[in-house]
N, C-alpha and C positions, 0 to 999 in steps of 0.2 A: 198522315198522308202524302207529306213534300218529300219523302225519302224513296215512295214508291216509284216504279217505271209508269209511264202515262197512262200504258192501258190497264196494269193494276189499278193506278188511281182513279180511271174512268170509272171499272169495275166496282170499287169501294165506294165512289158517289153515287151511282146509280142505283146500289144498295142502302144507300145512307136515306135517298131521297126514296125508295120504296116503303125502310121504315115510319119515314115522316109521312107518308100519305095513308098509311095502313095505321097509322096511328092517329090519325086527325080527320079519318074521314067522317065524314055527317056530323062531326063537331063543330057548330057554330063558333064566330071568333067574334061574339058582342062586345067587347073592351078590355082594355087593360085589366090584368092582375097585380102583378110584381114589379114587372116591367112597364115603367107607366111612361116612358119619353121614345118616340122615333129615332133610328140614326144609330150608324156601327159603333159610334163611341158609347154610345147610352148601351147599347150591346152589351160589347165587350165590359162593360165597367160591370154590368148587372151579372156578366158570366164569372168575373174573378172576384166578385163580390158575392150577393145574396144566392145565386147559383150553386156554386161551389162550396161556399159555407153552411147553409141550411136546406137549401131545394133538390139538391141531389144527391145528398145523401139518402133525404128523405123519400125519396123516386124511390133509390135502388133498394131500399129496403123495403118500401111498400111491393116493389116489383116481385121481391123474394117470398114475400108472403103470400101474394095474392097467387103465385104458382102453385103453392100449396095447399092453399084454400084457408087459408089461418085468417077468416076474417074480423075474431076478437080482438086479435093481437093489430091487426089493419086499424079497427075502431079506435085502439089506444094510441098507436102512432099518428092516426089524427088528431085525435084530441090531443096530444101534447106539442102539438105541430107550433113552433113558436114565432109570431110576427112582432115583436118587440121593435125589430128596428123598422119597421113599416109601419107607415098613417094607420089608425083606426079603420078608413074605408077598403084597406087592401084586404083585412081580415072578412070583411062584407062582399069584397068582387071576388076572393077566392073562394067562397062557398057557393058564389051564383055560380063561377064556371065550375065549380065540381058538379053542379047539379043539370048545368046544361050538357056536360059530359055522359051522367048517367040517363039523363032525358034523351041523348040523340044513339044511345046505346040500348035503350029499354027494349025489350021481347027479342034480344037475341036469344036464338037458342040455344040451351046445354050451356047454360052460361051461369051456375050457381051462384060462383063468387059477387057479379055483379049484382044479381036478384039480391044476394045479401045484402050488402052494401047499400044499395035502394033502401031495402027496409031498414037498416040501420040508421040512417039519413031520416027517413018517415020518422021513427020510432025517438030519434032524441039522442041516438047514444054516441054520433060522432056529427063534427061539424061538416064534415062533406069535402073537405079543402080539395081545390083545383089539382095540386101536385098528387095527392093523395087518388083520388077518382081517375088522375089519368093515368097515374102508375098502373095500377089496377086493372083498368080497360086495354092499355099495350102489352099486360103479361098476360092474360086471358087469351091475347089473339097472337102469342106467341112471338113475341119480337123479342131479342135480345137486351139486355139489359144497356148494353150503348146504344143500342137503336131507340129504346126508351126514352131516356137522355137525351140523345138528338131530336126526337120527336118531339121532347116535354120543351124543349129550347126554343123550337120552331113554333110553336103553339104559342107560348109567349111573345115570339118577335113578331108573329103573325096578328096578335092583337093589338098590337100598337102601330104595324102597317099593312092596313087591310085591302091597300090596292094590289099589294106584291104577292107575289106565288113563290113554291116552293124552290122554282128554278131561280129566283132571285135572293135567293137564301145560300145557293152553293157557293158563293163567294167567302161565305162565313164560316164554312165546314171544315175547312183546317184548324181555324182557332175553337170552333166548338167540341171537335174530336179531341185536340188536345187536351181541353180544360174537363171534358167527360172523362176522358182517362185519368186523368189525376185522381179521379174520385176511386179507381182500380190500385191500387198502391203496386208498384212494381210493372204495370203493365204501360209498355212502348206505344204511343200514340199512332208509328207505323204499322203497329199489327192489329190496330182498330177494327173491328171485324163484327157482321150482321152475323148472328146463326143460324 
């Protein structure tokens, strides 16, 4: 984003903020999931650690699967999301946050993917991790993969910074877009776009 002209950068920033608002609309932020401490240093450490190594590839995979309605494959990906590097409480926080997302989106018209995921969760076929459910619901809202990754990063950030808003997150967007772009090999952060 830094190599863009100011007007272009403002447009990209506005588009990213729109994606964040759409992906998190009506979803409560009832506490930390995998990012556990407030502050920019903690957030950036999380971005370069757990986010890029585990969560972002998972979010991107689930978003692709959700766009095509492959619920069984999403169940499998959710079941195999590995939380070894996190404390045991994180697994519980992640599944609780996933349920929050599904509950917030319950009753969405014409959304068979989310309805099937809710049924899978109820039947015990998947734990319903936050990253999985967040990615699926954002994908069915037709956000781009990059927009979903930024929205997911914001959702984790707002859970440890409950008094702050998306406009307070704006100064972190260049770092977030750079890390999110690394998930897509060969994509330049300056070409970050919302579809």
